[in-house]
C-alpha positions in Angstrom: 0.0 0.0 0.0 1.2 3.5 -0.9 -1.3 6.0 0.5 0.7 9.0 -0.7 1.0 7.6 -4.2 -2.7 6.7 -4.2 -3.6 10.2 -3.1 -1.4 11.8 -5.8 -3.0 9.6 -8.5 -6.4 10.8 -7.4 -5.3 14.3 -8.3 -3.2 13.5 -11.4 -5.9 14.2 -14.0 -6.7 17.6 -12.5 -3.0 18.5 -12.2 -2.4 17.5 -15.8 -5.4 19.6 -16.9 -4.1 22.6 -15.0 -0.6 22.3 -16.5 -1.9 21.8 -20.0 -4.2 24.8 -19.9 -1.4 27.0 -18.6 1.4 25.6 -20.9 -0.5 24.5 -24.0 1.8 21.5 -24.4 1.0 17.9 -23.5 4.7 17.1 -23.1 5.4 20.1 -20.8 2.3 19.3 -18.8 3.4 15.7 -18.2 6.8 17.0 -17.1 5.3 19.5 -14.7 3.1 16.8 -13.1 6.1 14.4 -12.8 8.1 17.2 -11.2 5.3 17.8 -8.7 5.4 14.1 -7.8 9.1 14.2 -7.2 8.7 17.3 -4.9 5.9 15.5 -3.0 8.1 12.5 -2.5 10.7 14.8 -0.8 8.1 16.6 1.3 7.0 15.8 4.8 3.4 15.1 4.0 2.4 15.4 7.6 2.5 19.2 7.4 0.3 19.3 4.3 -3.3 20.0 5.4 -4.8 20.3 1.8 -3.0 18.0 -0.6 -5.0 19.1 -3.6 -4.3 22.7 -3.0 -0.6 22.0 -2.3 -0.2 20.1 -5.5 -2.0 22.8 -7.5 0.3 25.4 -6.1 3.4 23.4 -6.9 2.2 22.7 -10.5 1.3 26.3 -10.9 4.9 27.4 -9.8 6.5 24.8 -12.1 4.3 25.9 -15.0 5.1 29.6 -14.3 8.8 28.8 -14.5 8.4 27.0 -17.8 6.4 30.0 -19.2 9.1 32.4 -18.1 11.9 30.2 -19.6 10.2 30.4 -23.0 11.3 34.0 -23.1 14.9 32.9 -23.4 14.6 29.9 -25.7 13.0 29.3 -29.1 9.3 28.5 -28.8 8.0 25.3 -30.1 5.6 25.5 -33.0 1.9 24.7 -32.6 2.5 21.4 -34.5 5.2 20.4 -32.0 3.3 21.4 -28.9 -0.2 20.2 -30.0 0.0 17.2 -32.2 -3.3 16.1 -33.6 -6.6 17.9 -33.1 -8.9 18.9 -30.2 -12.3 17.7 -31.4 -15.7 18.1 -29.8 -19.1 17.4 -31.3 -21.1 20.5 -31.9 -24.1 19.2 -30.0 -22.2 17.5 -27.2 -21.9 19.0 -23.7 -18.6 20.8 -23.3 -16.3 20.2 -20.3 -16.9 22.6 -17.5 -13.6 24.3 -18.1 -14.5 24.9 -21.7 -17.8 26.4 -20.7 -16.0 28.7 -18.3 -13.8 29.9 -21.1 -16.6 30.1 -23.7 -14.3 28.7 -26.3 -12.7 25.4 -27.5 -9.4 24.6 -25.9 -7.5 24.2 -29.1 -5.1 26.2 -31.2 -7.5 29.2 -31.3 -7.5 29.6 -27.6 -3.8 28.8 -27.2 -3.0 31.6 -29.7 -4.9 34.0 -27.4 -3.2 32.7 -24.2 0.2 33.0 -25.8 -0.4 36.7 -26.1 -0.6 37.0 -22.3 2.3 37.5 -20.0 3.3 34.4 -17.9 1.7 35.8 -14.7 -1.5 36.9 -16.5 -1.8 33.5 -18.2 -1.4 31.6 -14.9 -3.8 33.8 -13.0 -6.4 33.6 -15.8 -6.3 29.8 -16.1 -6.1 29.0 -12.4 -8.9 31.4 -11.5 -11.3 31.5 -14.4 -10.9 27.8 -15.5 -10.2 26.0 -12.2 -11.7 28.4 -9.7 -8.5 28.7 -7.6 -8.9 31.7 -5.1 -6.9 34.8 -5.8 -5.2 34.5 -2.5 -3.7 31.1 -3.4 -2.7 32.3 -6.9 -1.1 35.4 -5.3 1.0 33.1 -3.1 2.4 31.5 -6.3 3.0 34.8 -8.0 4.3 36.7 -4.9 1.5 39.2 -5.1 -1.4 40.2 -2.9 -4.9 38.9 -3.5 -6.1 42.3 -4.7 -3.1 42.6 -7.1 -3.8 39.1 -8.4 -7.5 40.0 -8.9 -6.5 43.0 -11.0 -4.1 40.8 -13.0 -6.8 38.2 -13.7 -9.2 40.9 -14.7 -6.7 42.4 -17.2 -6.0 38.9 -18.6 -9.7 38.3 -18.9 -10.2 41.5 -20.9 -7.5 40.5 -23.3 -8.9 37.1 -23.9 -12.4 38.4 -24.4 -11.3 41.1 -26.8 -9.4 38.5 -28.9 -12.2 35.9 -29.0 -14.1 35.5 -32.2 -17.7 36.7 -32.0 -20.3 34.0 -31.8 -22.1 35.3 -34.9 -18.9 35.0 -36.9 -18.6 31.4 -35.8 -22.1 30.7 -37.1 -21.3 32.4 -40.4 -18.2 30.2 -40.7 -20.3 27.1 -40.3 -22.8 28.3 -42.9 -19.9 28.7 -45.4 -18.6 25.2 -44.6 -22.1 23.7 -45.0 -22.4 25.4 -48.4 -19.1 23.9 -49.4 -20.0 20.4 -48.3 -23.3 20.6 -50.0 -21.7 21.8 -53.3 -19.0 19.1 -53.0 -21.5 16.4 -52.4 -23.5 17.4 -55.4 -20.5 18.1 -57.7 -21.5 21.8 -58.2 -18.2 23.2 -59.4 -19.3 26.8 -59.7 -20.8 26.9 -56.2 -17.5 25.5 -54.9 -15.6 28.3 -56.4 -17.9 30.9 -54.7 -17.0 29.7 -51.2 -13.3 28.9 -51.8 -10.6 31.6 -51.5 -8.6 31.8 -54.8 -5.4 30.8 -52.8 -7.1 28.1 -50.6 -4.9 25.4 -49.3 -6.2 21.8 -49.0 -4.0 19.4 -47.0 -4.8 15.7 -46.9 -2.9 13.5 -44.3 -3.0 9.9 -45.5 -1.2 6.6 -44.7 1.1 7.3 -47.7 2.0 10.8 -46.6 0.7 14.4 -46.7 -0.5 15.9 -49.9 -1.2 19.5 -50.5 -3.4 21.1 -53.2 -3.3 24.9 -53.7 -5.8 27.2 -55.5 -9.6 27.2 -55.7 -9.8 25.5 -59.1 -7.6 22.6 -58.1 -9.3 22.2 -54.7 -12.8 22.3 -56.2 -11.7 19.5 -58.5 -10.6 17.4 -55.6 -13.5 18.3 -53.3 -15.0 14.9 -53.5 -12.7 13.9 -50.6 -14.4 16.5 -48.5 -17.8 15.9 -49.9 -17.8 12.3 -48.9 -17.3 13.4 -45.3 -20.5 15.5 -45.4 -22.3 12.4 -44.2 -20.3 12.7 -40.9 -21.1 14.7 -37.8 -20.5 18.5 -37.4 -17.8 19.1 -35.0 -15.5 21.9 -33.6 -11.9 21.1 -34.5 -9.3 23.3 -32.7 -12.0 26.0 -32.3 -13.0 25.9 -36.0 -15.8 24.3 -38.0 -15.1 20.7 -38.8 -16.5 17.3 -39.6 -15.8 13.8 -38.2 -17.0 10.6 -39.7 -17.0 6.9 -38.6 -17.2 3.5 -40.2 -20.1 1.2 -39.5 -18.0 -0.5 -36.8 -17.4 2.8 -35.0 -13.8 3.3 -36.2 -13.0 6.9 -37.1 -12.7 7.4 -40.9 -11.8 11.1 -41.2 -11.5 14.4 -39.5 -11.8 17.6 -41.5 -11.0 21.1 -40.2 -11.8 24.4 -42.0 -10.5 27.9 -41.7 -12.8 30.6 -43.0 -12.0 34.2 -43.5 -14.3 37.0 -44.9 -16.8 34.4 -46.1 -14.3 32.2 -48.0 -12.6 29.0 -47.0 -8.9 29.6 -46.9 -7.7 26.3 -45.6 -8.9 22.7 -45.3 -7.1 19.9 -43.5 -8.3 16.3 -43.9 -6.9 13.5 -41.8 -7.7 10.1 -43.2 -4.7 8.2 -41.9 -6.1 5.5 -39.5 -2.8 5.5 -37.5 -3.0 9.2 -36.9 -6.7 9.1 -36.1 -6.1 6.3 -33.6 -3.8 8.7 -31.7 -6.4 11.4 -31.4 -8.7 11.8 -28.4 -11.9 11.7 -30.6 -15.5 11.6 -29.4 -17.5 8.4 -29.6 -19.7 7.8 -32.7 -23.2 9.2 -32.7 
């Protein structure tokens, strides 16, 4: 029996979620949680009255150090930090932390959080996502509760100002639906109306990644996307998307769209079973 190990494991998922929301990197989040375990192993646990709070504080401090270190070393690309997609079904209940943010925790949100200073980012995530009191966050940052509250408020304003309006999100989905309908019916002229002249279509297959550029070429190859229209509408990295499954429930494809000024500027289709298997995808509906 290892009561301390068991107690830590009971908090692991939350700690990993905290670190990932702050750092935007699964690998860095795992490292932060492992470092927290090592520190707990060296700690006299008899003096810890609230293990969950103690561990959150430790992970917060470790994450803050990582954020600050990024200012003196080259930053990883989104592709390196966030392999795969964050996919949620459009009509599925969102996790409570996503509801609190009012946005998908994918590349779109990470882009916004990356614009915050390390102390702003930590304060915003811990308070607005995980409901950590300002006094506890202040202890991590070395600030008073009032100063931390002002820091969180400033970070919240920055995030809210950078979020995409809900109405724009609906318009994006209308454009995607129009594209899928035209692709499914083979209506070439209608496809050209919703595709940006310099649209980029990337297909990730078992044989490699293939890229098609230009509206005419993409419209010609749109059958790949049109066949996915029978799938389920989803949000992929904060953007409109489609996920489809085979009859036995295995994922067949995930499509993600980027829309700007009423035109699709980028489409990414993942049809590689090996890559799909590594994604944390929702169950078939």
